[in-house]
C-alpha positions as CSV (number, residue, x, y, z in Angstrom):
1,M,91.8,59.6,72.0
2,E,92.5,55.8,71.3
3,H,89.6,53.6,72.9
4,H,91.1,50.4,74.6
5,L,89.2,47.4,76.2
6,N,90.6,44.8,78.3
7,I,90.9,41.3,76.5
8,A,87.9,39.7,78.3
9,T,85.6,42.6,76.8
10,A,87.3,42.5,73.6
11,A,86.8,38.6,73.3
12,K,83.1,39.3,74.5
13,L,82.1,41.9,72.0
14,V,83.7,39.9,68.9
15,G,82.3,36.6,70.1
16,I,85.6,34.4,70.2
17,S,87.6,33.2,73.5
18,R,90.1,35.5,75.3
19,R,92.6,32.5,73.9
20,E,92.0,33.8,69.9
21,I,92.2,37.5,71.2
22,Q,95.5,36.4,72.5
23,K,96.4,34.7,69.5
24,A,95.4,37.5,67.4
25,I,97.8,39.6,69.4
26,K,101.1,37.8,69.3
27,A,100.2,37.7,65.5
28,G,100.5,41.2,65.6
29,N,97.0,42.0,64.6
30,L,96.0,44.0,67.5
31,N,97.7,46.6,69.1
32,V,97.9,46.4,72.6
33,F,98.6,49.0,75.3
34,E,99.1,48.2,79.1
35,G,97.3,45.2,78.4
36,E,94.0,46.5,76.7
37,V,93.2,46.0,72.9
38,S,92.9,49.3,70.7
39,V,89.4,49.6,69.6
40,S,90.6,50.4,66.2
41,S,92.7,47.2,65.7
42,L,90.0,45.5,66.8
43,K,87.6,46.9,64.0
44,D,90.2,46.6,61.5
45,H,91.1,43.0,62.2
46,Y,87.5,42.0,62.7
47,P,85.4,44.4,60.4
48,H,82.7,41.9,60.3
49,V,81.6,42.8,63.9
50,K,79.5,45.9,65.1
51,L,80.7,47.2,68.2
52,E,77.5,47.8,70.1
53,N,78.8,50.2,72.6
54,E,80.5,52.6,70.2
55,R,77.7,55.3,71.8
56,E,79.1,54.3,75.2
57,L,82.7,54.7,74.3
58,D,82.0,58.2,72.7
59,R,80.7,59.1,75.7
60,V,83.7,58.1,77.9
61,E,85.5,60.0,75.3
62,R,83.7,63.3,76.0
63,I,83.9,62.8,79.8
64,Q,87.6,62.3,79.4
65,Q,88.3,65.3,77.4
66,N,85.7,67.2,79.4
67,A,87.6,66.2,82.8
68,L,91.1,67.0,81.4
69,Y,89.8,70.8,80.6
70,K,88.2,71.0,84.0
71,I,91.7,69.9,85.5
72,Q,93.7,72.1,83.3
73,L,91.2,75.2,84.3
74,D,91.4,74.2,88.1
75,S,95.1,74.3,88.1
76,M,95.3,77.7,86.9
77,P,96.3,80.2,89.5
78,S,94.0,83.3,90.3
79,Q,95.0,86.5,89.1
80,R,95.8,87.9,92.6
81,V,98.1,84.7,93.3
82,M,100.0,85.6,90.2
83,A,100.2,89.0,90.7
84,D,101.7,88.2,94.1
85,Q,104.3,86.0,92.7
86,I,105.5,88.4,90.2
87,N,105.8,91.0,92.9
88,K,107.8,88.7,94.7
89,L,110.1,87.9,91.7
90,Q,110.8,91.1,91.4
91,V,111.9,91.8,94.5
92,R,114.1,89.1,94.2
93,L,115.6,90.1,91.0
94,R,116.1,93.4,92.2
95,D,117.9,92.2,95.3
96,S,120.3,89.9,92.6
97,E,120.7,92.4,90.7
98,Q,122.3,94.5,93.5
99,K,124.4,91.6,94.7
100,V,126.1,91.3,91.1
101,K,126.9,94.9,91.3
102,E,128.7,94.4,94.7
103,Y,130.2,91.4,93.7
104,E,131.9,93.4,90.5
105,A,132.7,96.1,92.8
106,L,134.8,93.8,95.1
107,L,136.1,92.2,92.3
108,M,137.4,95.3,90.6
109,E,138.9,96.3,94.1
110,A,140.7,92.7,94.6
111,H,142.1,93.9,90.8
112,Q,143.3,97.0,92.0
113,R,144.7,95.8,95.3
114,L,146.8,93.0,93.5
115,E,148.1,95.4,91.1
116,L,149.4,98.0,93.9
117,M,150.6,94.5,95.6
118,G,152.8,93.6,92.5
119,E,154.7,96.8,92.8
120,D,156.6,95.9,95.8
121,C,157.3,92.1,94.4
122,D,159.9,90.4,92.6
123,R,159.3,89.6,88.6
124,R,158.5,85.9,89.3
125,Q,156.2,87.1,92.1
126,K,154.5,90.0,89.7
127,Q,153.7,87.5,86.7
128,T,151.9,85.4,89.2
129,L,149.7,88.3,90.5
130,A,149.0,89.4,87.3
131,A,148.3,85.7,86.0
132,F,145.5,85.6,88.8
133,S,144.5,89.0,88.1
134,A,143.9,88.6,84.5
135,W,142.2,85.2,85.1
136,M,140.0,87.0,87.8
137,M,138.9,89.3,85.1
138,S,138.3,87.0,82.5
139,Q,136.0,85.0,84.7
140,M,134.1,88.3,85.5
141,R,134.0,88.9,81.9
142,L,132.5,85.3,81.2
143,S,129.9,85.7,83.9
144,Q,128.4,88.7,82.6
145,R,127.5,86.9,79.2
């Protein structure tokens, strides 16, 4: 994880003014993220500087890593909660599958009724009913994909 320091702290560690740090930033010699200078770019640009707080920076990094790991573990639901959620999803899936079957049956019945209605119609009406029925069936086939 990349460490960052605020400009004032970076200037103190290097032993220069904040203005000098800001000049180095503007010149593109130091990397900045959200207003804080990266420690690696500070070391690269000022190699003579030995950061005395490296142990502290390592400790902070370990704390941050452990906190991330703990958050991930804490956010995992229990097996019981997950089993309950799976059961609820299975019920919803069965209900949805049943509704799909019912809608398919309804569409098939509508298709048959349109064919029956077409027997008592003139040529133009038959064409219209046939076109509508064909469209309806093609939409059903598309939804089954």
